C-alpha positions as CSV (number, residue, x, y, z in Angstrom):
1,M,24.3,56.2,-177.0
2,E,26.2,54.7,-174.0
3,A,30.0,55.2,-174.3
4,N,30.8,51.5,-174.0
5,Q,28.1,50.4,-176.5
6,T,29.5,52.1,-179.6
7,P,30.0,49.8,-182.6
8,S,33.4,48.3,-183.2
9,F,35.8,50.7,-184.9
10,N,38.2,47.9,-186.0
11,A,35.2,46.1,-187.6
12,L,34.8,49.2,-189.9
13,I,38.5,48.8,-191.0
14,E,37.8,45.2,-191.9
15,K,34.5,46.1,-193.7
16,T,36.0,48.8,-195.9
17,I,38.9,46.5,-197.0
18,L,36.5,43.8,-198.0
19,D,34.0,46.2,-199.6
20,H,36.6,48.1,-201.7
21,W,39.1,45.2,-202.3
22,N,40.2,46.2,-205.8
23,Q,39.9,50.0,-205.5
24,D,42.8,52.4,-205.1
25,A,43.3,53.2,-201.4
26,L,46.5,55.1,-200.6
27,T,48.9,56.9,-203.0
28,D,52.2,58.6,-202.2
29,Y,51.9,61.7,-204.5
30,K,54.1,61.0,-207.6
31,G,54.9,57.6,-206.1
32,Q,53.3,54.2,-205.5
33,T,49.6,53.4,-205.1
34,L,48.3,50.7,-202.7
35,Q,44.8,49.2,-203.4
36,Y,42.7,48.1,-200.5
37,H,43.8,44.5,-200.9
38,D,47.5,45.6,-200.9
39,V,46.8,47.4,-197.6
40,A,45.3,44.2,-196.2
41,R,48.3,42.1,-197.3
42,K,50.8,44.6,-195.7
43,I,48.7,44.6,-192.5
44,E,49.1,40.8,-192.3
45,K,52.9,41.2,-192.7
46,V,53.1,43.7,-189.8
47,H,50.9,41.4,-187.7
48,I,53.3,38.5,-188.3
49,L,56.2,40.8,-187.3
50,F,54.4,41.8,-184.1
51,E,53.3,38.3,-183.2
52,H,56.7,36.7,-183.7
53,S,58.6,39.4,-181.9
54,G,56.3,39.0,-178.8
55,I,54.1,42.1,-179.0
56,A,51.0,41.6,-176.9
57,K,47.6,43.3,-177.0
58,G,47.7,46.7,-175.3
59,D,51.4,47.2,-176.0
60,K,52.4,50.6,-177.3
61,I,53.7,51.0,-180.9
62,A,55.1,54.5,-181.8
63,L,55.1,55.9,-185.3
64,C,57.1,59.0,-186.3
65,G,57.5,60.1,-189.9
66,R,56.1,62.2,-192.7
67,N,52.7,61.1,-194.0
68,S,53.0,58.1,-196.4
69,S,51.0,55.1,-197.4
70,Q,53.4,52.9,-195.3
71,W,52.9,55.0,-192.2
72,A,49.1,54.6,-192.7
73,V,49.5,50.8,-193.0
74,A,51.6,50.6,-189.8
75,F,48.9,52.6,-188.0
76,L,46.0,50.4,-189.2
77,A,48.1,47.3,-188.4
78,T,48.7,48.5,-184.9
79,L,45.0,49.0,-184.1
80,T,43.8,45.8,-185.9
81,Y,46.3,43.8,-183.9
82,G,45.0,45.2,-180.6
83,A,48.1,47.3,-179.8
84,V,48.0,51.0,-178.9
85,A,49.3,53.4,-181.5
86,V,51.5,56.4,-180.4
87,P,51.6,58.8,-183.4
88,I,54.4,61.3,-183.0
89,L,54.7,64.5,-185.1
90,H,57.8,64.3,-187.3
91,E,58.5,68.0,-186.8
92,F,59.2,67.4,-183.1
93,N,62.9,67.6,-182.3
94,A,65.0,64.5,-181.3
95,E,64.6,65.2,-177.5
96,Q,60.8,65.5,-177.8
97,I,60.6,62.2,-179.8
98,H,62.8,60.5,-177.2
99,N,60.6,61.9,-174.3
100,I,57.4,60.6,-175.9
101,V,58.8,57.2,-176.8
102,N,60.0,56.8,-173.2
103,H,56.9,58.3,-171.5
104,S,54.5,56.1,-173.6
105,E,56.6,53.0,-172.9
106,A,56.5,52.1,-176.6
107,R,58.1,48.7,-177.4
108,L,58.6,49.4,-181.1
109,L,59.1,52.6,-183.2
110,F,58.3,53.0,-186.9
111,V,60.3,55.9,-188.4
112,G,60.4,57.8,-191.7
113,D,63.6,58.7,-193.6
114,H,64.1,62.1,-192.0
115,V,63.4,61.0,-188.4
116,A,65.8,58.0,-188.7
117,T,68.7,60.5,-189.2
118,V,67.9,62.7,-186.1
119,I,67.0,60.3,-183.3
120,D,69.5,58.6,-181.0
121,P,68.5,55.0,-180.0
122,E,70.6,55.3,-176.9
123,Q,68.2,57.9,-175.5
124,M,65.3,55.3,-175.7
125,P,66.7,52.4,-173.7
126,Q,63.3,50.5,-173.3
127,L,62.7,50.3,-177.0
128,E,63.1,46.8,-178.5
129,G,63.3,47.9,-182.1
130,I,63.2,50.7,-184.6
131,I,61.5,49.8,-188.0
132,N,62.0,51.9,-191.2
133,A,58.4,52.7,-192.3
134,P,59.3,52.8,-196.1
135,D,60.1,49.1,-196.3
136,Y,59.8,47.8,-192.8
137,S,63.5,47.0,-192.6
138,L,65.1,47.1,-189.2
139,M,67.1,50.2,-188.2
140,L,67.7,48.6,-184.8
141,S,66.8,45.4,-183.1
142,R,67.5,44.6,-179.4
143,T,65.8,41.2,-179.4
144,D,66.6,37.9,-181.2
145,K,62.8,37.4,-181.7
146,L,62.4,40.7,-183.7
147,T,65.6,40.0,-185.8
148,Y,64.3,36.5,-186.6
149,A,60.8,37.7,-187.4
150,R,62.1,40.4,-189.9
151,D,64.7,38.1,-191.5
152,H,62.1,35.3,-192.1
153,L,59.1,37.6,-192.7
154,N,58.3,36.4,-196.3
155,E,58.8,32.8,-195.3
156,L,56.5,33.1,-192.3
157,Y,53.9,34.9,-194.5
158,G,54.2,32.1,-197.1
159,K,53.6,29.4,-194.4
160,K,50.5,31.2,-193.1
161,F,49.0,31.7,-196.6
162,P,50.4,28.9,-198.8
163,K,48.0,29.4,-201.7
164,F,47.0,33.0,-201.9
165,F,46.0,35.8,-199.5
166,R,42.3,36.2,-200.0
167,K,39.3,38.1,-198.5
168,E,38.4,35.3,-196.1
169,H,41.8,35.7,-194.4
170,V,40.9,39.2,-193.3
171,S,40.0,38.9,-189.6
172,Y,40.9,41.7,-187.1
173,Y,41.0,42.2,-183.4
174,R,37.7,43.7,-182.2
175,E,38.0,46.1,-179.3
176,Q,36.3,44.8,-176.1
177,S,34.5,48.1,-175.4
178,G,34.3,51.7,-176.7
179,E,36.2,52.7,-173.5
180,E,39.3,50.7,-174.6
181,M,42.3,52.9,-175.5
182,A,43.1,53.0,-179.2
183,L,46.0,55.5,-179.2
184,I,47.9,58.1,-177.2
185,N,48.3,61.4,-179.1
186,Y,50.8,63.9,-177.6
187,T,49.6,67.5,-178.0
188,S,51.7,69.8,-180.0
189,G,51.1,72.4,-177.2
190,T,52.2,76.0,-177.5
191,T,53.2,76.2,-173.9
192,G,56.0,73.7,-173.3
193,F,56.0,69.9,-172.7
194,S,53.4,67.8,-174.3
195,K,50.7,65.7,-172.6
196,G,49.6,62.3,-173.8
197,V,45.9,62.3,-174.7
198,M,44.4,58.8,-174.3
199,V,42.0,58.4,-177.2
200,P,39.4,55.6,-176.8
201,Y,37.9,53.6,-179.6
202,R,34.5,55.3,-179.0
203,A,36.0,58.7,-179.9
204,L,37.4,57.3,-183.2
205,W,34.1,55.8,-184.1
206,S,32.1,58.9,-183.0
207,N,34.3,61.2,-185.1
208,F,33.8,58.9,-188.1
209,D,30.0,58.7,-187.5
210,F,29.9,62.5,-187.4
211,A,31.8,62.8,-190.7
212,I,29.5,60.2,-192.4
213,D,26.5,62.1,-191.2
214,V,27.6,65.5,-192.6
215,L,29.6,64.4,-195.7
216,G,28.6,60.8,-196.5
217,K,26.1,61.8,-199.1
218,T,28.4,64.3,-200.8
219,I,31.6,62.3,-200.8
220,H,31.6,58.9,-202.4
221,S,33.6,55.8,-202.6
222,G,36.4,56.3,-205.1
223,D,36.6,60.1,-204.6
224,R,40.0,61.6,-204.2
225,V,41.4,63.6,-201.3
226,I,44.8,65.1,-200.4
227,S,46.4,64.5,-197.0
228,M,48.3,67.7,-196.2
229,L,48.0,67.9,-192.4
230,P,50.2,65.5,-190.4
231,M,48.5,62.2,-189.7
232,A,50.1,62.3,-186.3
233,H,47.8,65.2,-185.4
234,M,44.2,64.2,-184.7
235,Y,42.7,66.7,-187.2
236,G,44.6,65.3,-190.1
237,M,44.2,61.7,-188.9
238,A,40.4,61.9,-188.4
239,F,39.4,63.9,-191.5
240,E,42.1,63.4,-194.1
241,F,42.7,59.7,-193.5
242,I,40.3,57.7,-191.2
243,F,37.0,59.0,-192.6
244,E,38.1,58.7,-196.2
245,F,39.7,55.3,-195.9
246,L,36.6,53.9,-194.1
247,H,34.4,55.4,-196.7
248,G,36.3,53.8,-199.7
249,C,38.0,57.0,-200.9
250,H,41.4,57.3,-202.5
251,V,43.9,59.3,-200.2
252,Y,46.9,61.0,-201.7
253,Y,49.9,61.8,-199.4
254,L,52.0,64.9,-200.0
255,N,55.1,63.2,-198.6
256,R,57.3,66.3,-199.1
257,V,57.1,69.7,-197.3
258,P,53.8,71.1,-198.5
259,S,55.0,74.5,-199.8
260,P,52.4,76.7,-201.6
261,A,53.9,75.7,-205.0
262,I,53.6,71.9,-204.3
263,I,50.1,72.3,-202.9
264,A,49.0,74.3,-205.9
265,Q,50.4,71.6,-208.3
266,A,48.9,68.7,-206.2
267,L,45.4,70.4,-206.2
268,A,45.5,70.8,-210.0
269,D,46.6,67.1,-210.5
270,I,44.5,65.4,-207.9
271,K,41.3,67.5,-208.0
272,P,40.1,66.7,-204.5
273,V,36.4,66.6,-203.5
274,I,37.2,68.2,-200.2
275,V,40.1,70.2,-198.7
276,I,40.9,70.1,-195.0
277,A,43.3,72.7,-194.0
278,V,44.7,75.1,-191.3
279,P,44.1,78.9,-192.0
280,L,47.8,79.4,-192.9
281,I,47.5,77.2,-196.1
282,I,44.2,78.8,-197.2
283,E,45.5,82.4,-196.5
284,K,48.7,81.8,-198.5
285,I,46.8,80.4,-201.5
286,I,44.3,83.3,-201.5
287,R,46.9,86.0,-200.9
288,K,49.4,84.7,-203.5
289,K,47.1,83.2,-206.2
290,V,43.8,85.1,-206.0
291,F,44.2,88.6,-204.5
292,P,46.7,89.8,-207.2
293,K,44.2,88.9,-209.9
294,V,41.2,90.6,-208.3
295,Q,42.7,93.7,-206.9
296,N,43.2,95.5,-210.2
297,S,41.2,98.7,-210.9
298,R,39.0,97.2,-213.6
299,I,37.7,94.3,-211.4
300,R,37.2,96.8,-208.5
301,L,35.2,99.1,-210.7
302,L,33.0,96.2,-212.0
303,L,32.4,95.0,-208.4
304,Q,30.9,98.4,-207.6
305,M,28.3,98.1,-210.3
306,P,25.2,96.4,-208.8
307,V,24.0,94.8,-212.1
308,V,27.5,93.4,-213.0
309,S,28.7,92.7,-209.5
310,R,27.0,89.4,-209.0
311,K,28.4,88.0,-212.3
312,V,31.9,89.2,-211.5
313,R,31.7,87.6,-208.0
314,E,30.6,84.3,-209.6
315,M,33.5,84.5,-212.1
316,I,36.0,85.2,-209.3
317,C,34.5,82.3,-207.3
318,K,35.0,80.0,-210.3
319,E,38.7,81.1,-210.5
320,V,39.2,80.4,-206.8
321,L,37.6,76.9,-207.2
322,K,39.9,76.3,-210.1
323,A,42.9,77.1,-207.8
324,F,41.6,74.2,-205.6
325,G,41.3,71.7,-208.5
326,G,37.8,72.5,-209.7
327,Q,36.0,69.4,-208.2
328,L,35.6,70.8,-204.7
329,Y,32.5,70.5,-202.5
330,E,33.9,72.6,-199.7
331,V,37.1,73.7,-197.8
332,I,37.0,72.9,-194.1
333,I,39.3,75.1,-192.0
334,G,40.3,74.4,-188.4
335,G,43.2,74.5,-186.0
336,A,43.0,78.3,-185.6
337,A,40.9,81.4,-186.5
338,L,40.7,82.4,-190.1
339,N,42.0,85.9,-190.9
340,Q,39.0,88.3,-191.1
341,E,40.0,89.9,-194.4
342,V,40.3,86.5,-196.1
343,E,37.1,85.3,-194.6
344,Q,35.1,88.4,-195.7
345,F,36.5,87.9,-199.2
346,L,35.5,84.2,-199.3
347,K,32.0,85.1,-198.1
348,Y,31.7,88.0,-200.5
349,I,32.4,85.7,-203.6
350,G,30.2,82.9,-202.2
351,F,33.1,80.4,-201.9
352,P,32.1,77.1,-200.2
353,Y,34.2,77.3,-197.0
354,T,33.4,76.5,-193.4
355,V,35.3,76.8,-190.2
356,G,35.3,74.0,-187.6
357,Y,36.5,73.8,-184.0
358,G,38.1,70.9,-182.1
359,A,40.8,69.8,-179.7
360,T,43.2,66.8,-179.6
361,E,41.3,65.9,-176.4
362,C,38.1,65.4,-178.5
363,A,39.8,63.4,-181.2
364,P,39.3,66.2,-182.5
365,I,35.8,67.5,-183.4
366,I,33.6,69.7,-181.2
367,C,31.8,72.2,-183.6
368,Y,31.0,72.2,-187.3
369,S,28.4,73.4,-189.8
370,D,28.2,72.6,-193.5
371,W,29.1,75.6,-195.7
372,H,25.5,76.1,-196.7
373,T,24.4,76.8,-193.1
374,F,27.7,78.1,-191.7
375,A,27.4,81.5,-189.9
376,P,30.5,83.6,-190.9
377,G,32.8,84.5,-188.0
378,S,31.7,81.4,-186.1
379,C,33.1,77.9,-185.9
380,G,29.8,76.1,-186.3
381,R,27.5,74.3,-183.8
382,A,28.0,71.4,-181.5
383,V,28.4,68.2,-183.6
384,R,26.6,64.8,-183.4
385,H,27.4,63.0,-180.1
386,M,28.7,66.2,-178.4
387,E,27.2,69.0,-176.2
388,V,28.7,72.5,-175.9
389,K,28.0,75.2,-173.3
390,I,29.6,78.6,-172.4
391,D,30.6,79.1,-168.8
392,S,29.3,82.6,-168.5
393,P,26.3,84.3,-166.8
394,D,25.3,85.7,-170.3
395,P,26.7,83.2,-172.9
396,H,25.2,85.3,-175.9
397,N,27.1,88.4,-175.0
398,T,29.8,87.8,-172.4
399,P,32.6,85.5,-173.3
400,G,33.2,82.5,-171.0
401,E,35.2,79.3,-171.2
402,I,33.9,76.8,-173.8
403,L,33.0,73.4,-172.2
404,T,32.1,70.2,-174.0
405,R,31.2,66.6,-173.2
406,G,30.2,63.5,-175.2
407,L,31.6,60.5,-177.0
408,N,34.6,62.3,-178.4
409,V,36.1,63.3,-175.1
410,M,39.4,61.6,-174.2
411,L,39.9,59.1,-171.3
412,G,42.4,61.5,-169.8
413,Y,46.1,62.3,-170.0
414,Y,48.4,59.3,-169.9
415,K,50.0,58.8,-166.4
416,N,48.9,62.3,-165.4
417,P,45.7,62.2,-163.3
418,E,46.3,65.7,-161.9
419,A,46.3,67.3,-165.3
420,T,43.2,65.2,-166.3
421,A,41.3,66.4,-163.1
422,E,42.1,70.0,-164.1
423,V,40.3,69.8,-167.5
424,I,37.6,67.1,-167.0
425,D,35.1,67.9,-164.2
426,K,33.0,65.5,-162.1
427,D,30.1,65.9,-164.6
428,G,32.2,64.9,-167.6
429,W,32.6,68.4,-169.1
430,Y,36.0,69.0,-170.8
431,H,37.2,72.5,-170.1
432,T,38.8,73.6,-173.4
433,G,40.7,76.7,-172.1
434,D,39.2,78.6,-175.0
435,L,36.9,81.6,-174.6
436,G,33.8,82.2,-176.6
437,T,30.1,83.1,-176.9
438,M,27.2,81.2,-178.4
439,D,24.3,82.8,-180.4
440,R,20.6,81.7,-180.0
441,D,21.0,79.3,-182.9
442,G,23.9,77.5,-181.1
443,N,26.7,78.9,-183.3
444,V,29.9,79.2,-181.3
445,Y,32.2,82.3,-181.7
446,I,35.8,82.0,-180.3
447,N,37.3,85.1,-178.6
448,G,40.7,83.6,-177.9
449,R,42.7,81.2,-175.6
450,S,42.0,82.1,-172.0
451,K,45.7,81.4,-171.3
452,N,46.8,84.0,-173.9
453,M,44.5,86.7,-172.5
454,L,46.3,89.8,-171.3
455,L,45.1,92.3,-168.6
456,G,44.8,95.9,-169.5
457,P,45.8,98.8,-167.2
458,N,42.4,98.8,-165.5
459,G,41.8,95.1,-165.5
460,Q,40.3,95.0,-169.1
461,N,40.5,91.6,-170.9
462,I,42.7,91.9,-174.0
463,Y,42.7,89.1,-176.5
464,P,45.9,89.4,-178.5
465,E,44.5,87.3,-181.4
466,E,41.8,89.8,-182.1
467,I,44.4,92.6,-182.5
468,E,46.8,90.4,-184.5
469,D,43.9,89.5,-186.9
470,K,43.5,93.2,-187.8
471,L,47.3,93.8,-188.1
472,N,47.8,90.7,-190.3
473,S,45.5,92.3,-193.0
474,M,47.7,95.4,-193.2
475,P,50.3,96.2,-195.9
476,L,53.4,94.0,-195.9
477,V,52.5,92.1,-192.7
478,V,52.7,88.3,-193.0
479,E,52.2,87.4,-189.3
480,S,52.4,89.1,-185.9
481,I,52.3,88.5,-182.2
482,V,51.1,91.1,-179.6
483,V,53.0,90.9,-176.3
484,Q,52.8,93.0,-173.1
485,R,56.0,94.8,-171.9
486,N,55.9,97.0,-168.8
487,N,52.1,97.3,-169.1
488,K,52.4,98.4,-172.8
489,L,51.4,96.4,-175.9
490,V,54.1,95.8,-178.5
491,A,53.5,94.1,-181.8
492,L,56.2,91.8,-183.2
493,V,55.9,91.6,-187.0
494,Y,57.4,89.3,-189.6
495,P,57.0,91.3,-192.8
496,D,56.6,90.2,-196.5
497,F,60.2,90.7,-197.4
498,E,59.6,89.3,-200.9
499,E,57.0,92.0,-201.7
500,A,59.2,94.7,-200.1
501,K,62.1,93.6,-202.3
502,A,59.9,93.6,-205.4
503,K,58.8,97.1,-204.6
504,K,62.5,98.1,-204.0
505,L,61.7,99.2,-200.4
506,S,64.7,100.0,-198.1
507,K,64.7,99.0,-194.4
508,N,63.7,102.6,-193.5
509,D,60.7,102.4,-196.0
510,L,59.7,99.1,-194.3
511,Q,59.9,100.7,-190.9
512,S,57.8,103.7,-192.1
513,T,55.1,101.3,-193.5
514,M,54.9,99.5,-190.1
515,E,54.6,102.9,-188.3
516,Q,51.8,103.8,-190.7
517,N,50.2,100.4,-190.0
518,R,50.5,101.1,-186.2
519,N,48.8,104.5,-186.5
520,E,45.9,103.1,-188.6
521,L,45.5,100.1,-186.3
522,N,45.4,102.4,-183.2
523,Q,42.5,104.4,-184.7
524,I,40.2,101.4,-184.7
525,L,41.3,100.0,-181.2
526,P,40.1,101.1,-177.8
527,G,42.6,103.0,-175.7
528,Y,43.7,100.1,-173.6
529,E,44.5,98.0,-176.7
530,K,46.6,100.6,-178.5
531,I,50.0,99.4,-179.8
532,T,53.0,101.5,-178.6
533,E,55.6,100.0,-180.9
534,I,56.1,97.6,-183.8
535,E,59.3,95.5,-183.9
536,I,60.3,93.8,-187.1
537,Y,61.4,90.2,-187.0
538,E,63.8,88.9,-189.8
539,E,62.5,85.3,-189.6
540,E,59.1,83.6,-189.5
541,F,57.9,82.9,-185.9
542,V,58.5,79.4,-184.6
543,K,55.4,77.3,-184.9
544,T,53.9,74.1,-183.6
545,P,53.1,71.4,-186.3
546,K,49.5,72.7,-186.2
547,K,50.9,76.0,-187.3
548,S,50.1,77.9,-184.1
549,I,52.9,80.3,-183.1
550,K,54.8,79.2,-180.1
551,R,54.0,82.4,-178.1
552,Y,55.9,81.4,-175.0
553,L,59.2,81.9,-176.9
554,Y,58.4,85.6,-177.5
555,K,57.0,86.7,-174.1
């Protein structure tokens, strides 16, 4: 399909609202629920606010706050008005938020409660107004038009719809071509200042079309899902919000920090049909809720008995499914590699999981396979509307950079043609910066980020993630980073202090355990990858909102 001939994405928003008018659409967990017709009514109010404050088609509207139904409405209202959305991760600090608002030339900014307390309007001089997402009240107005529009919003709405707001009043802006820019998404980026990814309407449509193709027959209108990942990140936006909303599902927002306890409770209450997550969330649930139950001697003994083993594995799988609410079709994991020990366990019990692969620059999907056909250790195959190739003389055996092209690829980086030219070549291939191989069936296996690669003493390629994955499965290790100092490899480890305390281990005991881990690890590593020292860190490593460790802080 030609890039500029994709069907209208905004027409899909209009259609889902009309088709599911009286169904539940968006719920703030333990809070209010909006039905599809409530979403339409609120979209109209935001459109009136835009129109009367002089917002034009193509103007930038920034949104920064925790996931919520009102955030979702503001986003949908922005696109269906013809403006360009600029979603900003609420975990960014004030300076990053100011930078993005200024760089994107946003005219208005929607903020959540937490963000409202940290930003400084003086640092965003071009902004015409700041709107509180929970109730669309004004935190700041710099124009009389905006002040008037908000003060008289209900009156203006009453004049436009004197009888009642009905289905026939729903009529949205249709993008002129698939190449038109829908949003600018600033990468979380583990290496410093963000870049603004210009996402065209064709990429939003194409990601939705892929999701309908692989999940449309399994997930149905009215099914429930939980939105745990930030909507300001393309992964959470595309597959925990856009696909489900356009498909008539009911989205629940965890509008508090999703701690393991809150997630476990929400899964039990909501019973989602699908869970989209980053490895960290899945690993925490498995390690805290499942491993302690299955690692006793009786279960281990039963698993060694061939006749009984299959039944026991089925029983364990049922227990794990129960921990996810019991209604699950599959868990889709993305954003980073899954820990090998956890993946092997999930495979062993026959748990329905799959690992996908994507990038903000592809809005986000590049590779995926349904759990039935998923090859363990891989991240699936090239998805509908996308091609993938490995830049290597022997792609099956020698890692090379993963390249991709197709409808999902961005227009480029906003106001940064040099950075765009570095990653999109003349033939339209996007250079991911990730290294991988591809088997004969087209399954892609990731070896690591090429920019994280270290050079061994004799020029060997060392991928720190592969060493970290092994170390993270060892006793009392929560997470680790492998760094190079004076040509020697050092592992920085954040240990499981809770477990150490429960076992009454002293600091010396903890250090001895880490030394034992180091010796065991070195026995299975080639000489040039051996770890010379383990340093204990007292606090968790600083992470991006996608839960990747900010490596550059520890070099």
